[in-house]
C-alpha positions in Angstrom: 96.9 82.3 113.1 97.9 84.2 110.0 95.3 86.9 110.6 96.6 87.5 114.1 100.2 88.0 112.7 98.9 90.4 110.0 97.0 92.4 112.6 100.1 92.5 114.8 102.4 93.9 112.1 99.7 96.2 110.8 99.3 97.7 114.3 103.1 98.2 114.6 103.2 100.0 111.2 100.2 102.1 112.1 101.8 103.1 115.5 105.0 104.1 113.8 103.1 106.2 111.2 101.0 107.8 114.0 104.1 108.8 116.0 105.6 110.3 112.9 102.5 112.3 112.2 102.4 113.4 115.8 105.9 114.8 115.6 105.0 116.5 112.3 102.1 118.4 113.9 104.0 119.4 117.1 106.9 121.0 115.1 106.2 124.6 114.2 107.2 126.3 111.0 105.9 123.7 108.5 102.8 124.1 106.5 100.6 121.6 108.3 97.7 120.0 106.4 94.1 119.4 107.7 94.1 122.4 110.0 91.5 125.2 110.1 93.7 128.1 111.4 97.3 129.1 111.0 99.0 126.2 109.3 102.6 127.1 110.3 102.1 127.0 114.1 102.4 124.0 116.4 99.2 122.0 116.8 99.4 120.2 120.1 95.8 118.9 119.9 96.5 117.1 116.6 99.8 115.9 118.0 98.1 114.5 121.1 95.4 112.8 119.0 97.9 111.0 116.8 100.0 110.1 119.8 96.8 108.6 121.5 96.2 106.6 118.3 99.8 105.3 118.4 99.2 104.1 122.0 96.0 102.3 121.0 97.9 100.7 118.1 100.6 99.5 120.5 98.0 98.0 122.8 96.4 96.2 119.8 99.8 94.9 118.8 100.5 93.6 122.4 97.1 91.9 122.5 97.5 90.2 119.1 101.1 89.4 119.6 102.0 86.0 118.0 103.0 83.3 120.5 106.6 82.3 120.6 107.8 79.0 119.2 108.5 77.7 122.7 105.0 78.5 123.8 103.5 76.7 120.8 105.7 73.7 121.4 104.7 73.6 125.1 101.0 73.8 124.1 101.5 71.0 121.6 103.1 68.8 124.3 100.3 69.5 126.7 97.8 68.4 124.1 99.7 65.2 123.4 99.7 64.3 127.2 95.9 64.8 127.5 
């Protein structure tokens, strides 16, 4: 259960970082790192790639979302009835 919660929060943090990096690469005028040509121009390919990673992280967070307390309580009550 604890691993699922850690993965959930890790995916949320990674998604926020990826969105920030995506914005960093789309804004022209800054000296962008990890590019092979003019570093001060906008790099939509890099921005799209990091945005896609952010979407994947959000999907991972939704899949590994911890159950709510009421769902855990309902599951416990169902086990007691059986």
